[in-house]
N, C-alpha and C positions, 0 to 999 in steps of 0.2 A: 244352496239348492236353488234359490231364486235367481242367483247370478248365472248358474248353468242353464236354467230354463230360459232366461233372457237371451243368452248367447245362442242357444239352439234355435229359438224363434227368429232371431236376427239372421242366422245362417239360412233358415228356411225361406225367409222373405227374399234375401239376396239371391238364393238359388233359384227360386221360382221366377223372380224377375228376369234373371239372365236367361233362363230356359224359354220364357215367353219372347224375349227379344230375339234369341236365336231362331225360334219357330217363325216369328214374323219375317226375319231376314230370309228364311227359306221359302215361306209360303207366298209372300207378297209378289215376287217375280212370276210365280205360276199364275196367280190371279191376274196380274197385268197382261201376261201373254194370252190367256184364255179370253179375258174381257176384250182385249184389242182385236182378237180374231172375230168377235161378234159385233163389234162397233160399226156404226154406219160411217160413210165417208165424211159427212159433215162433222160428226162428233169427233172422229179420230183426228181430223185436221185442226180442230179447234182446241184440243187438249194435248198438252205435252206428256202427261202421265195419266193413264186411264186405269181405274180399278173396278168401277161399277158403271157400265154403260147404261144410259137412259134410253137410247134408241138402238134396238137390236137389228142386225142385218146378217143374212146368211150368204151374201154375195161372194165373200172370199172362199167359202166352202163350195159354193156352186161353181166357182171358177176352177178349183183344183179337182173337182169331180166331173168336169165337163166331158171327159172321156172315160173309157173303161180301164185305162191304164192303171189308175190308182187302186180301184178295188182288186184288180188282178195282182198288183204288186203287194197289196196287203195280204192276199191269200198266199202268195209265195213266201212272204216273211213269216206268216203264221206256221206254214209247213216247216220252214227252216228252224223256227224257234222250238216248235213242239218236238219234231223228230230229232233235231240236234240236241236238245236238252235231255231227252230220254236216252239217246246213245251216249252222251257224255256222262250221265249219271250211272248207266250200266257199266261202262268201261272203267270209270273212276272207282266205283265201289268194288268191282271185281278185282281190280289191281290193289286197292288199298287194304282189303281184308287179309290176303296172305302176307303182305308186307308188314302188317301189324302184329304178326304172330312169330315168335322166336323159333318155332320148329321149321319154318320155311328156310331151306338151305341156301338159296340164292338171294336172301333178303338184302344183305349188304351190297352186293353187286347191283341189284336193281335200284336200290336207294341212291347209289352213286350215280347211276345213269339218269335218274330222275332229277337229282340236284344239278347234275352237269348241264342238263337242258335249260335250267333256270339261269345259269351263269353264262353259258356260251350258246349262241344261236347261229344257225347256218346263214341266215340272212334272206332277203327277199328273192334274189335271183335263184339260189339253190332250191328254195322252196317251190318257186314257180316251175323249175325244171322237173322236180319230183312230181308235182301235180300233173304236168304235161305228160311225163313218162307213164303215169298211171292211167292216162286217158280220161282225166276228170275235168279237163277244161270245158267251159261252157255248160257245166253240169252243177246242179244244186249240191251234189255230194262234195264238190270242191270247197264249199263253204262249211261243211259239217265234219268230214273225216280228218282233215289236217289239224283240227282243234278238238278232237274227240276227248283228249285228256289234257287238262291244264295242270302243270306240275304243282303250282301253289295250292290249288284246290285239292289235289291228291294228297298233299302233306296234311292238310286240315282233316281230311277223312281218315288218314292213317292214325293221327293222334287221337281222333274220336274213338276209333275201334280199339285202341290201346287201353282206353278207360273202361272198356267193358270187361268184367272179370272173366278169366278163362275158365273158371269153375262152371259157369253157365254152359259154355261150349262142351266141356268134358261131361257134364251131366246129360246133355242131349245125346252125345255119342254113346254113352252107356245105355241109353234107351233105344239105340239102333239107328240114330240119324246119321246120314252121310254128310260130307262137307257141303254139298250144294243145298241140302235141306236145312242144315244149320244156318247157312248164309241167308237163304231167302225167307225162312220161317222164324228165325230167332234174331239174327244180327240186324237184318233190315228193319224189322219193327222196332227194335231198341234204338235204332239210329235215325228215327224220323226227324228229330230236331236238326241234326247235321244235314240230312238229305234235303230238308225243306230249305235250309240256308243255301246249299249248293244249287238247288233248283232255281232259286231266285238269281243267284250269281250267273249261272249258265244261261238262263232265259234272257237276262239283260244283255249278256255278251252276244248271244245269237241274234237278238232283236236289233242290236246296234251294228250288225255286220255292214261294213262299208268298204274299207280298203281292199279286202279280199274279193269282194264282189266286183270292184273296179278292175282288179287284176285278172280274175279268172272268168268273168261272165262277159262275153262279147255281144250276146243277143240282148237288145234292149227290152224285148218281151219277157226276159227272165230276170230283170232287175228287181232286187228287194226294195222295200219301202224307203230306206235311207238314201239310196242312190237316186231313185225317182224323185223324191222330194227335193233333193239338192238340185236336180235339173229344173224342177218347177220354180225354185227360188231364183236360179240363174236366169231363167226366162223372164220372170217378173222384174228382176233388177235391170235386165236389158231393155225394159220398156215395152215388152210384148203383151202386157195386159191391155188389150185394145179397148178403146172406147166403144161401149155398146156390146161388148163381148158377152156380158151377162144382162139378161133382160131386166129392165127397170132401173139400171144403174149406168150412169154415164161413164164412170171410171172406177177403178179399184186401186187403192194405194198399194204399192209393192210391199210396204211394211205390214199391212193387214194380211196379205197373202202369206208372208213369212210367219206371222203369228199363227195362222191357221195350219200351216205346215208343221210347225213345232208342236202344236196341240195334237194333231193326228199322229205324229211320231212318238209322242211321250205318254199320252193318257192311257192307251191300251196296256202298256207294260206296268203302269202304276196301279191298274185295277187288279193285277195279280197279287200284289203285296198283302191286301187284307186276308186273303185265303191262306197265306203262309205265316202270317204274323204270330198266330197262337203257338206255333211250334218253336219260335225263337225264345219264348219265355219258359219253355219246359226245361227240366233239368237234363244233365248230360246222360243220365241213365234212368230208364223206365223199368221198374221191376226190382226184384231183390234176389239175393242168392240164398237158397235154402241151406240151412246148416244141418 
């Protein structure tokens, strides 16, 4: 008994130590990025690796917010993220629910088409031609509708719906509920853990929209945050962070500007996670089947 207890305690110590090391490996780079973005020019130039700055400066943020382009771009990205995530969740759940039920006659055909899109993709040029033919070029919808359903996330939702006993659905229909009412009032509340997970996945996907914005958005005034921030980084790397461009500072290191850009692009989406975390720990099914 004592031998087992010693082995278990040793395992716990090793496990906790490894988890702490992995957490530090993950967190330290974030701390370095955020700290460097707030560091003064003198402190940044004097230290090779910065974790906790002693002299704070907002000059890098003042530089990237010198125009209204960044707040406008943030608003565009928030619109794309919120609206795109809602549309993706609606379409994904509406398609996943019938595909998870055996009574749906075209279930096998639809599943084949879904899996087929995961293996074979038309490519960049055919997709561009489709977006152009639909008149979506230079429109925010070109960043939302072509990715309204992601096949991998759809399969995750299908498997989740399959775990919900059909007896719940049959009981609701005996009480006079139609398919839409069963879906929105019963299936959706029971699927909150899966929906919360997909919400985070889709939100991160929409927030990080970059390549499609480069392809489909020609108007610089409609650029999402990722494209605009890349432009800011390119300008700072090219040496256009002019001396005296920010009051009270003779120069701004391009690396500091890059750190500020990374912080602006990363922190907002990280703030969403605490609101969804509680759903990840919940069980696959909430509720019970009455016998």
